[in-house]
C-alpha positions, 0 to 999 in steps of 0.5 A: 500499500502506497503512502500519500507521498508515494501516491503523489509521486506516482500521479506526477510521474504518470502525468509527466509521461502523458504530457511528454507523449502528447507533446511528442505527438504534436511535434510529429504532427507539426513536422509533417507540414510541407510548403509548395511554391512555383519557381517564378525565376525558372519560369521567367527564363523558360518564357524568355527563351521562347520570346514569350515573356511579354505575351504570357503570364503564369501564376500558381498560388498555394495555401501557406502549408499542407499536410501531404494528403491535402495537396490534390490539385494545383490552381493556375492563373494564365494571362494572355498579354498578346494584343491580337492573338488568342491563347490556347492551352492544350490540356490533353498534351500537358503533363505533370510529373510525379516524384519519380519523374514519370509523366502523368496526364493533366486533367482540368477540373470542371464542376461536377467532373462528368467527363469521359477521360477516354476522350480528348479534353477541350482546349483552354481559351484565353482571349487577348488581354484576358485571364483564365483561372483553372484547377488541374490535377493528375489523372490517377488522382480521380475516381468515378462516383456512382452518379457518373461524376469524378471525384479527387480520391488521391493526393497528387503525391504519396505522403512519404515521398512528398515528405522526403522531397520536401526535406531535400528540396526536390521539384516536380514539373508541370509541362504546359503546352501553349498555342497562339492563334490569329482569330481567323486561323484554326488552332491546329495551325498555330505555333506550339510552346511547351512551357515548364512550370517547376514546383519546389517543395520545402519543409515548413519551419516549425514556428510557421506550422505552430502558428498555422495550427493555432489560427482559427479556421472557419471552414476547412472544406476543400482544403488543399484543393 
């Protein structure tokens, strides 16, 4: 039978063990956040190499940080700065690499996603001076639902692979196929421009992850998409 002093020591020891375990789990959870960024410098060099720096502007904005399973789609903003020619985005010939460097078919996400993946996708069209905003994903991330629509069922990259890539500062490449056309010229007679958008991963600093976790979040629906 333990005396009161021994009982208090035992309670404190158990409390300390539980507290240490909770803090350890919190640290493990925070350590799994990754950040993603489009390398605008590399993109600028690619556009300059094809004399497109004054004709096209591409941006991709991400949330501040992600858990690997949350990253399921990429939001793109493409501006056609050409004064006369229409810009076409050939989604069907565009690809997004996985972490092993293997190309995957890009799928433009549309509301309801009732599309036949066995059929070619329609071109994205950006009129002179206009901007197109789209969300894309990779074909293997989608699966059919009972009503015939498609849903995002998988993240863009496997969790363990993405965490390793973030620690090493690895990149993946989105290869966009762009074409310009005069109003009276068919799209298939245009010049073709393969543009490489490099997305670089990094480990989110612990301080940022802790701050993000502490922020109130009103609605997490669609997070990471």
